[in-house]
Each structure stands twice: as C-alpha cells, then as structure tokens.
C-alpha positions in Angstrom: 3.3 -7.7 -7.3 3.2 -3.7 -7.7 0.2 -1.8 -6.4 -1.4 -1.0 -10.1 -1.4 -4.4 -11.1 -3.0 -5.4 -7.7 -5.7 -2.6 -8.2 -6.5 -4.1 -11.7 -6.5 -7.5 -10.2 -9.1 -6.4 -7.1 -11.3 -4.5 -9.5 -11.4 -7.1 -12.2 -13.1 -9.5 -9.3 -16.6 -10.0 -9.8 -17.5 -8.4 -6.3 -15.7 -7.5 -3.3 -15.5 -10.1 -0.8 -14.5 -10.9 2.9 -10.8 -9.7 2.5 -11.2 -6.4 0.1 -13.2 -3.6 0.4 -13.4 -0.3 -1.8 -14.5 2.8 0.0 -14.6 6.3 -1.8 -13.7 8.0 1.1 -13.4 11.3 -0.7 -12.4 13.6 1.8 -12.1 11.9 5.6 -12.2 8.6 7.2 -12.3 8.1 10.9 -9.5 6.1 12.4 -12.2 4.0 14.3 -13.8 3.1 11.3 -10.1 2.1 9.5 -9.4 0.0 12.5 -12.6 -2.0 12.4 -12.1 -2.5 8.7 -8.3 -3.5 9.3 -9.3 -6.2 12.0 -12.4 -7.5 10.1 -10.4 -7.7 6.7 -7.1 -9.1 8.2 -9.1 -12.0 9.9 -11.2 -12.7 7.3 -8.1 -12.8 5.0 -6.6 -15.2 7.4 -9.8 -17.4 7.4 -9.7 -17.5 3.5 -6.2 -18.5 3.4 -5.2 -15.0 1.7 -1.9 -13.3 2.7 -3.3 -9.9 3.0 -6.7 -7.9 3.2 -7.3 -4.9 1.2 -9.0 -1.6 2.0 -8.9 0.5 -1.2 -9.8 4.2 -0.8 -10.8 6.1 -3.8 -12.9 3.4 -5.6 -16.6 3.3 -5.9 -17.6 0.1 -4.7 -20.4 -0.5 -7.1 -19.3 0.6 -10.5 -15.4 0.0 -9.7 -14.9 3.7 -11.0 -11.6 5.1 -9.7 -12.2 8.6 -8.3 -9.3 9.2 -6.0 -9.4 10.3 -2.5 -8.2 13.5 -0.4 -7.5 11.2 2.3 
C-alpha cells in the first residue's frame, strides 16, 4: 500500500484511536515526545492486532486538514 492511500484511509476513519495519531507539528517536535508516541502506538497496535501504528505529522487532528509540516 502506498503512503497516499494509507493517509487517505487514516483520514477517512471516524476518529484517531489507540494505534494512530495526527499531529500538526508545524515546526518542531521533541525527540522525547516522538519516542513516547512511538512506544505507545506500537504497543497499542500490537494489542489491537494491527501490523503497524501511525504517527502522522502535518494533519490537524480535529478537522483532518492536511497542512504539511516543516518537521
């Protein structure tokens, strides 16, 4: 599956869940925060029988607007 189709699929879901998160991350995001999200998302993906967890930068979580990111 290519990344555009994955992004379209994630945006089409009714809400974020345990195994994927949208973050605006307009300019920067700390490595500590990224590490915490990677750990939590991968653990939850495993518990929910998902092959992957997703942390998607450059998308507004409430509106699903793609705004891009400099990060």
